[in-house]
N, C-alpha and C positions, 0 to 999 in steps of 0.2 A: 228861300230858307229866312226866317225872322231870326236876327242874331243880335243879343244884347252886348254892347261894349262898354267897357270901363277902365279907367287908368287913373293913376295919381300922377304927380307932375312929371316926374322922370320919364313916363310912359305917353305922356301927352300928345307929342309930335309923332310917334309912331302910332299911335291911336287916330290920329286925323289922316294919316297915309293909308292905313288899313280900312278906314270907313269908305275913302274914294276907291280902293281896290274891291271892297265887297259890293259897293253899289253898282260899279262897272260890271262885275261878276252876276249881277241880276239879284242880289240879295237885298233885304230889307234891313236896316240897322236902329236899333233905339241906343242913343248916346245917353250913359246913365253918369258920364262926367269923368273926370274934372273938365272943365270949359276954359282952362287956362294952365300956366305954369307956375301957380302959386306954390311954394315949398311949405305952405302951412296946411295943406290937405294931408288928411290921413285915411289910408287904403283900406282899413278893415269893415267899417261899414258901408263903403262903395263897395266892395266885394261880397257883402252879404246882400246888399240890394239886387246886384246882377244876378247872384247865386239864386234868391227867392223867386226873383221873375221866372228864372229857367225851371225851378222846381213847380211852381203854381202855372207852369204852360203859358204864360205871357210872352215868352220868347222860346223859341226851339231849343237854341244853344247860345252860348255865351264866350266872350273873348275877355279877359282881362290883362293888363299890362303895367307891370312896374319896373323898377330898376333892373332886378335879378329875377322877377318872377316870384322868389320864394314867400314874400308876405302876401301878396295876394292870393297864393296857392293855398297857404296854410289857412288864411282866412275864410276862402269860399269852401274849402273842405269840413269846415265847422258846420255847416248847413246841412242838416239830413236830407239824402237823397242826391247830393251832388258829388261828382267824380271829377273833380278839377286836375289837371294834368298839366305840369310844366315842361313845354316841349320847345327846345331851341334847336332841334334838328328834324329831318324828315322820319328818319326811322322811329324816333319816339312819338312823331305826331299819326304814322300809321298805326303803331302798336296802341298807343293810347285810345284809339277807337276800335280797331279790331279786337283787342283784349279785354279792353277795360269799358268800353261803351263809354268813353269821357264825355260829358255833357259842357264842360268849360274848358277852354283852351287858355293857358297861361304863358306869357312870352316875358322875356327880359329885356327891356328895350335897350339896356347898356351893354348887351351881349351878341344881339343879332342886328344886321342891318334890315331895312324895310323890305327889299327884293327877297332876302332870305324868309322873312316873317311872313310875306303873302305866299311864298311856295309852301311853307308849313302850313298855312291856313288852308290852302287848297287841299292839299293831301288830307289834313284832319277832316274837312267838309266832304270830301268825296269818298272817304272810307268808311265802310258799313263795319257794324259790330258782326263778329264772327260766330258768336254763339258757344254751342259745344261744352267744352269743359270749362270754358271762361264764364258761360252763365251761372253755372254751378258756384263759382268763385264768387260772382257777384251777389248771388243770393246769401252767402256766408256773409258777406259786408252788410246787407240789409239786415242780416240777425243781429249783428254786432250793433248797427245803428237802434234797432229796436229795443234791444236790451239796455242800451244807454239812456235811451228817451224815456222808457218804463220804469228807470231805476232798479233793474234786476241785473244780477251777473249770472251768466250762463254759460258754462263751459262750452268751448267750441265744439261744435256736432263735427266730427270727422269722418 
């Protein structure tokens, strides 16, 4: 699988470890940065770059890392078509893929160790979207995105 990677300074070390894990697992990684531990980086545009690569099909999925994962997750989810999910445990990773068809995994480098991060990634990559009632819900998310992008407000269709 082709995977986009991105982190800010707090996630840099974990990103480098994840890159090795993914490569050793047979995946291809494109590293969108950062490429050092400079505390002067800002995550929003980096998250956008990774998210746009996923939405445009340049990469199949993405992984973003920051200190808590919160900032990257918020930023990536501003890009229409992205379903970024913050997963710092195995159950969340499985549910994010199975129920939400998550296309970007977000991790908090200050919250989990590299070994757990790699286990989470493995589960997230190997879990298929289950469809069914979850597909109906994703369609409603798409309606919300389309309404906002078009500038119209549409009462939710229940």
